[in-house]
C-alpha beads as a LAMMPS data file, in Angstrom:
LAMMPS data file: protein, C-alpha beads

273 atoms
272 bonds

1 atom types
1 bond types

-500.0 500.0 xlo xhi
-500.0 500.0 ylo yhi
-500.0 500.0 zlo zhi

Masses

1 110.0

Atoms # bond

1 1 1 184.743 -391.578 -219.437
2 1 1 186.499 -393.602 -222.049
3 1 1 189.752 -395.777 -222.190
4 1 1 191.938 -396.532 -225.554
5 1 1 194.519 -399.193 -224.633
6 1 1 195.360 -402.834 -224.420
7 1 1 194.702 -406.076 -221.956
8 1 1 196.858 -408.473 -220.424
9 1 1 195.599 -411.811 -219.171
10 1 1 197.629 -411.722 -215.909
11 1 1 198.505 -414.908 -213.379
12 1 1 199.686 -413.944 -210.283
13 1 1 201.543 -415.520 -207.473
14 1 1 202.222 -414.379 -204.056
15 1 1 205.492 -415.250 -202.891
16 1 1 207.776 -414.013 -200.071
17 1 1 210.492 -413.188 -202.243
18 1 1 211.284 -413.547 -206.184
19 1 1 213.478 -416.402 -206.941
20 1 1 216.710 -415.685 -207.582
21 1 1 218.573 -417.793 -210.667
22 1 1 218.270 -421.559 -209.847
23 1 1 216.107 -421.061 -206.828
24 1 1 212.553 -422.708 -205.971
25 1 1 209.946 -420.663 -204.029
26 1 1 206.477 -421.966 -202.997
27 1 1 203.444 -419.984 -204.281
28 1 1 201.208 -418.703 -201.149
29 1 1 198.268 -417.626 -203.084
30 1 1 197.267 -417.675 -206.875
31 1 1 194.907 -416.236 -209.052
32 1 1 194.158 -414.755 -212.696
33 1 1 192.241 -411.926 -214.250
34 1 1 192.623 -409.466 -216.850
35 1 1 194.925 -406.923 -216.504
36 1 1 197.545 -404.311 -218.301
37 1 1 197.420 -400.632 -218.087
38 1 1 193.869 -400.312 -220.317
39 1 1 191.912 -402.585 -218.573
40 1 1 193.313 -401.308 -214.761
41 1 1 192.469 -397.616 -215.655
42 1 1 189.020 -398.633 -217.494
43 1 1 188.069 -400.341 -214.282
44 1 1 189.255 -397.679 -212.387
45 1 1 187.154 -394.843 -214.191
46 1 1 184.115 -396.783 -213.845
47 1 1 184.427 -396.911 -210.051
48 1 1 185.026 -393.131 -210.090
49 1 1 182.170 -391.988 -212.560
50 1 1 179.723 -394.837 -212.144
51 1 1 180.421 -395.871 -215.761
52 1 1 183.475 -396.145 -218.580
53 1 1 184.060 -397.673 -222.012
54 1 1 187.208 -399.386 -222.900
55 1 1 188.271 -399.370 -226.640
56 1 1 190.540 -402.329 -227.446
57 1 1 191.484 -405.312 -229.243
58 1 1 191.685 -408.541 -228.072
59 1 1 193.124 -412.305 -228.856
60 1 1 190.181 -414.417 -230.633
61 1 1 190.635 -417.176 -228.009
62 1 1 189.613 -418.443 -224.610
63 1 1 191.626 -415.712 -222.878
64 1 1 190.601 -412.834 -224.830
65 1 1 186.976 -413.558 -224.613
66 1 1 187.145 -414.474 -220.935
67 1 1 188.650 -411.272 -220.369
68 1 1 186.074 -409.228 -222.104
69 1 1 183.175 -410.903 -220.009
70 1 1 185.261 -410.692 -216.886
71 1 1 186.095 -406.927 -217.229
72 1 1 182.013 -406.268 -217.968
73 1 1 181.598 -407.884 -214.907
74 1 1 183.678 -405.434 -213.464
75 1 1 181.600 -402.417 -214.556
76 1 1 183.241 -401.578 -218.076
77 1 1 181.404 -401.181 -220.980
78 1 1 183.956 -403.143 -223.672
79 1 1 184.127 -402.090 -227.374
80 1 1 186.625 -404.881 -228.646
81 1 1 187.609 -406.268 -231.899
82 1 1 189.213 -409.790 -231.648
83 1 1 192.400 -410.357 -233.600
84 1 1 193.395 -413.694 -235.179
85 1 1 196.002 -413.604 -232.741
86 1 1 196.635 -414.896 -228.889
87 1 1 195.572 -412.981 -226.273
88 1 1 198.486 -411.164 -224.560
89 1 1 199.436 -412.692 -221.157
90 1 1 201.907 -412.236 -218.183
91 1 1 202.877 -413.967 -215.183
92 1 1 203.237 -411.414 -212.104
93 1 1 205.307 -412.150 -208.950
94 1 1 203.807 -410.302 -205.804
95 1 1 206.378 -410.284 -203.010
96 1 1 206.081 -409.734 -199.207
97 1 1 207.172 -405.977 -199.801
98 1 1 204.287 -405.552 -202.002
99 1 1 206.561 -405.112 -205.004
100 1 1 205.620 -406.910 -208.642
101 1 1 207.710 -408.469 -211.012
102 1 1 206.175 -408.929 -214.463
103 1 1 206.983 -411.384 -217.428
104 1 1 205.283 -410.363 -220.633
105 1 1 204.136 -413.327 -223.196
106 1 1 203.307 -412.141 -226.353
107 1 1 202.733 -409.027 -228.394
108 1 1 200.840 -406.114 -227.159
109 1 1 197.199 -405.838 -229.145
110 1 1 195.837 -402.163 -229.415
111 1 1 192.820 -400.722 -231.043
112 1 1 193.397 -398.982 -234.686
113 1 1 191.520 -396.285 -235.650
114 1 1 190.197 -398.433 -238.990
115 1 1 189.013 -401.175 -236.492
116 1 1 184.777 -401.014 -236.477
117 1 1 184.545 -399.714 -233.210
118 1 1 182.062 -396.588 -231.739
119 1 1 184.960 -393.771 -232.364
120 1 1 182.406 -391.210 -232.978
121 1 1 181.149 -391.462 -229.244
122 1 1 184.722 -390.181 -228.213
123 1 1 182.888 -386.585 -229.278
124 1 1 180.778 -386.715 -226.658
125 1 1 183.099 -388.233 -223.717
126 1 1 184.810 -385.702 -220.931
127 1 1 187.872 -387.242 -220.546
128 1 1 190.026 -390.562 -222.190
129 1 1 193.027 -392.161 -220.852
130 1 1 195.093 -393.705 -223.600
131 1 1 197.553 -396.673 -223.088
132 1 1 198.080 -397.774 -226.748
133 1 1 196.648 -397.583 -230.315
134 1 1 197.896 -396.535 -233.537
135 1 1 198.222 -392.974 -234.550
136 1 1 194.521 -393.098 -235.946
137 1 1 193.241 -394.124 -232.631
138 1 1 195.349 -391.610 -230.781
139 1 1 193.630 -388.929 -233.155
140 1 1 189.942 -390.749 -232.561
141 1 1 190.560 -390.177 -228.824
142 1 1 191.695 -386.545 -229.274
143 1 1 187.694 -386.055 -229.764
144 1 1 187.169 -386.229 -226.147
145 1 1 187.387 -382.686 -224.148
146 1 1 190.494 -383.975 -222.347
147 1 1 193.008 -386.834 -223.255
148 1 1 195.887 -388.128 -221.187
149 1 1 197.999 -390.657 -222.142
150 1 1 200.941 -392.919 -220.483
151 1 1 204.332 -392.503 -221.957
152 1 1 204.604 -395.521 -223.518
153 1 1 204.785 -396.009 -226.951
154 1 1 206.015 -392.312 -227.355
155 1 1 206.742 -392.783 -231.148
156 1 1 202.679 -393.471 -232.105
157 1 1 201.833 -390.311 -229.993
158 1 1 204.697 -388.156 -232.057
159 1 1 202.962 -389.552 -235.406
160 1 1 199.600 -388.463 -234.520
161 1 1 200.496 -384.958 -233.981
162 1 1 197.742 -384.378 -231.098
163 1 1 198.198 -382.069 -228.179
164 1 1 197.974 -383.782 -224.939
165 1 1 196.290 -382.569 -222.066
166 1 1 198.616 -384.416 -219.787
167 1 1 201.165 -387.179 -220.442
168 1 1 201.901 -389.756 -217.222
169 1 1 205.480 -390.818 -217.004
170 1 1 207.964 -392.350 -214.961
171 1 1 210.918 -390.874 -213.063
172 1 1 212.162 -394.412 -212.584
173 1 1 211.128 -396.767 -215.135
174 1 1 212.974 -396.290 -218.440
175 1 1 210.227 -397.790 -220.544
176 1 1 207.902 -395.062 -219.219
177 1 1 210.195 -391.935 -219.497
178 1 1 209.377 -388.692 -221.365
179 1 1 212.267 -386.425 -222.425
180 1 1 211.717 -383.023 -223.857
181 1 1 211.238 -382.506 -227.526
182 1 1 209.679 -386.248 -227.883
183 1 1 206.264 -384.672 -228.783
184 1 1 205.173 -382.230 -230.853
185 1 1 203.097 -380.161 -230.084
186 1 1 204.215 -380.323 -226.234
187 1 1 201.950 -381.494 -223.992
188 1 1 200.074 -379.046 -221.627
189 1 1 201.771 -381.135 -218.488
190 1 1 203.997 -383.936 -218.073
191 1 1 203.766 -385.634 -214.915
192 1 1 206.485 -387.870 -213.228
193 1 1 205.609 -390.321 -211.094
194 1 1 208.123 -391.616 -208.545
195 1 1 205.744 -394.176 -206.325
196 1 1 206.142 -393.452 -202.731
197 1 1 207.975 -390.113 -202.724
198 1 1 205.014 -388.622 -204.892
199 1 1 206.409 -386.947 -207.993
200 1 1 206.517 -383.915 -210.115
201 1 1 204.886 -381.906 -213.289
202 1 1 206.079 -379.449 -215.533
203 1 1 204.273 -376.953 -217.923
204 1 1 205.630 -376.491 -221.318
205 1 1 206.645 -372.616 -220.034
206 1 1 209.054 -373.919 -217.657
207 1 1 206.560 -373.770 -214.493
208 1 1 206.725 -376.742 -212.524
209 1 1 206.173 -378.219 -209.142
210 1 1 206.084 -381.396 -207.187
211 1 1 203.139 -383.432 -205.402
212 1 1 203.057 -385.838 -202.538
213 1 1 202.012 -389.542 -202.378
214 1 1 198.486 -390.020 -200.582
215 1 1 198.542 -391.557 -197.256
216 1 1 197.622 -395.420 -197.596
217 1 1 194.093 -396.244 -196.527
218 1 1 195.156 -399.839 -195.209
219 1 1 198.216 -402.352 -195.312
220 1 1 200.519 -402.640 -198.420
221 1 1 199.510 -405.730 -200.573
222 1 1 201.007 -405.162 -203.860
223 1 1 201.703 -402.562 -206.604
224 1 1 200.534 -404.032 -209.799
225 1 1 198.190 -401.304 -211.031
226 1 1 199.010 -398.299 -208.912
227 1 1 200.319 -396.431 -211.702
228 1 1 197.464 -396.858 -214.381
229 1 1 195.191 -396.071 -211.263
230 1 1 196.683 -392.919 -210.610
231 1 1 196.525 -392.087 -214.266
232 1 1 192.730 -393.069 -214.326
233 1 1 192.227 -390.645 -211.203
234 1 1 194.118 -387.889 -213.186
235 1 1 191.905 -387.890 -216.378
236 1 1 189.064 -388.504 -214.204
237 1 1 190.080 -384.816 -212.127
238 1 1 191.086 -382.958 -215.079
239 1 1 187.971 -384.037 -217.123
240 1 1 185.620 -383.346 -214.297
241 1 1 187.204 -379.593 -214.462
242 1 1 189.839 -380.039 -211.178
243 1 1 192.525 -377.723 -211.159
244 1 1 196.065 -379.631 -211.294
245 1 1 196.713 -379.793 -207.764
246 1 1 193.391 -381.215 -206.963
247 1 1 193.484 -383.653 -209.976
248 1 1 196.698 -384.927 -208.646
249 1 1 195.655 -385.193 -205.202
250 1 1 192.829 -387.451 -206.560
251 1 1 195.309 -389.103 -208.524
252 1 1 197.516 -390.078 -205.732
253 1 1 194.514 -391.476 -203.776
254 1 1 193.617 -393.742 -206.304
255 1 1 197.097 -394.899 -206.605
256 1 1 197.712 -395.447 -202.932
257 1 1 194.210 -397.069 -202.481
258 1 1 195.396 -399.854 -205.212
259 1 1 198.370 -400.701 -203.291
260 1 1 196.024 -402.019 -200.739
261 1 1 194.162 -404.716 -202.861
262 1 1 195.246 -408.322 -203.828
263 1 1 195.195 -407.463 -207.737
264 1 1 194.634 -404.362 -209.342
265 1 1 191.076 -404.185 -208.537
266 1 1 190.108 -404.967 -205.269
267 1 1 191.827 -401.767 -203.202
268 1 1 190.461 -399.526 -206.055
269 1 1 188.591 -396.196 -204.888
270 1 1 185.219 -395.580 -205.384
271 1 1 183.578 -392.518 -206.223
272 1 1 185.551 -389.284 -206.397
273 1 1 185.722 -387.183 -203.349

Bonds

1 1 1 2
2 1 2 3
3 1 3 4
4 1 4 5
5 1 5 6
6 1 6 7
7 1 7 8
8 1 8 9
9 1 9 10
10 1 10 11
11 1 11 12
12 1 12 13
13 1 13 14
14 1 14 15
15 1 15 16
16 1 16 17
17 1 17 18
18 1 18 19
19 1 19 20
20 1 20 21
21 1 21 22
22 1 22 23
23 1 23 24
24 1 24 25
25 1 25 26
26 1 26 27
27 1 27 28
28 1 28 29
29 1 29 30
30 1 30 31
31 1 31 32
32 1 32 33
33 1 33 34
34 1 34 35
35 1 35 36
36 1 36 37
37 1 37 38
38 1 38 39
39 1 39 40
40 1 40 41
41 1 41 42
42 1 42 43
43 1 43 44
44 1 44 45
45 1 45 46
46 1 46 47
47 1 47 48
48 1 48 49
49 1 49 50
50 1 50 51
51 1 51 52
52 1 52 53
53 1 53 54
54 1 54 55
55 1 55 56
56 1 56 57
57 1 57 58
58 1 58 59
59 1 59 60
60 1 60 61
61 1 61 62
62 1 62 63
63 1 63 64
64 1 64 65
65 1 65 66
66 1 66 67
67 1 67 68
68 1 68 69
69 1 69 70
70 1 70 71
71 1 71 72
72 1 72 73
73 1 73 74
74 1 74 75
75 1 75 76
76 1 76 77
77 1 77 78
78 1 78 79
79 1 79 80
80 1 80 81
81 1 81 82
82 1 82 83
83 1 83 84
84 1 84 85
85 1 85 86
86 1 86 87
87 1 87 88
88 1 88 89
89 1 89 90
90 1 90 91
91 1 91 92
92 1 92 93
93 1 93 94
94 1 94 95
95 1 95 96
96 1 96 97
97 1 97 98
98 1 98 99
99 1 99 100
100 1 100 101
101 1 101 102
102 1 102 103
103 1 103 104
104 1 104 105
105 1 105 106
106 1 106 107
107 1 107 108
108 1 108 109
109 1 109 110
110 1 110 111
111 1 111 112
112 1 112 113
113 1 113 114
114 1 114 115
115 1 115 116
116 1 116 117
117 1 117 118
118 1 118 119
119 1 119 120
120 1 120 121
121 1 121 122
122 1 122 123
123 1 123 124
124 1 124 125
125 1 125 126
126 1 126 127
127 1 127 128
128 1 128 129
129 1 129 130
130 1 130 131
131 1 131 132
132 1 132 133
133 1 133 134
134 1 134 135
135 1 135 136
136 1 136 137
137 1 137 138
138 1 138 139
139 1 139 140
140 1 140 141
141 1 141 142
142 1 142 143
143 1 143 144
144 1 144 145
145 1 145 146
146 1 146 147
147 1 147 148
148 1 148 149
149 1 149 150
150 1 150 151
151 1 151 152
152 1 152 153
153 1 153 154
154 1 154 155
155 1 155 156
156 1 156 157
157 1 157 158
158 1 158 159
159 1 159 160
160 1 160 161
161 1 161 162
162 1 162 163
163 1 163 164
164 1 164 165
165 1 165 166
166 1 166 167
167 1 167 168
168 1 168 169
169 1 169 170
170 1 170 171
171 1 171 172
172 1 172 173
173 1 173 174
174 1 174 175
175 1 175 176
176 1 176 177
177 1 177 178
178 1 178 179
179 1 179 180
180 1 180 181
181 1 181 182
182 1 182 183
183 1 183 184
184 1 184 185
185 1 185 186
186 1 186 187
187 1 187 188
188 1 188 189
189 1 189 190
190 1 190 191
191 1 191 192
192 1 192 193
193 1 193 194
194 1 194 195
195 1 195 196
196 1 196 197
197 1 197 198
198 1 198 199
199 1 199 200
200 1 200 201
201 1 201 202
202 1 202 203
203 1 203 204
204 1 204 205
205 1 205 206
206 1 206 207
207 1 207 208
208 1 208 209
209 1 209 210
210 1 210 211
211 1 211 212
212 1 212 213
213 1 213 214
214 1 214 215
215 1 215 216
216 1 216 217
217 1 217 218
218 1 218 219
219 1 219 220
220 1 220 221
221 1 221 222
222 1 222 223
223 1 223 224
224 1 224 225
225 1 225 226
226 1 226 227
227 1 227 228
228 1 228 229
229 1 229 230
230 1 230 231
231 1 231 232
232 1 232 233
233 1 233 234
234 1 234 235
235 1 235 236
236 1 236 237
237 1 237 238
238 1 238 239
239 1 239 240
240 1 240 241
241 1 241 242
242 1 242 243
243 1 243 244
244 1 244 245
245 1 245 246
246 1 246 247
247 1 247 248
248 1 248 249
249 1 249 250
250 1 250 251
251 1 251 252
252 1 252 253
253 1 253 254
254 1 254 255
255 1 255 256
256 1 256 257
257 1 257 258
258 1 258 259
259 1 259 260
260 1 260 261
261 1 261 262
262 1 262 263
263 1 263 264
264 1 264 265
265 1 265 266
266 1 266 267
267 1 267 268
268 1 268 269
269 1 269 270
270 1 270 271
271 1 271 272
272 1 272 273
């Protein structure tokens, strides 16, 4: 399994509520760790499959190198290039309801197809989840048997001209929505997530259906990373040869498990059922 994508260095702050303009709130707990869609998915895939490789670009500064070390400590093999710019960061409020509110600082750093990474290895990979990269990186990811992508950066996906086995979009988040006709060739399946209410899927021929959210295995702590944990579970299920219904069930279990941990990694599902 592999991920082609991005990293954000995250500073988490747990609060009772996100402050309204002009208000002051006190932090109940705080910590820092690497996050972002690519990092979250890579760690979840490593927990499901026993190993995963993460193709990424990092800032050539203290936080970029620290992100690599900490992701490797979480069981991910990191294939990274370091760019002469600051590592992208984010500040995340986590409130009493488990909702996350994110402020991103800096530009997204994604891998490029001409970066000196072990792209040739992707031809031997069963499944790749894609969160960022240029068109050449997308084409390199397509060497894998199964390719799943987020709907973020749909313009680059369109430029690449590849066929996705699955596209994961959001029914609620405007920045992660997919509209029919945005990609050609059309993805083999489009999945639209809707959080606690489950979601839906549709094939190009018009066949469609819904899936239900998984029962939570514990108390809600925070929602950061749930969507990318879901996508990692879907990628693993499809790459393993499961049917769509079973792959979506695993994906929903991964998203629900993530919701019960502090930060994206504490609650993630270990081992595929």
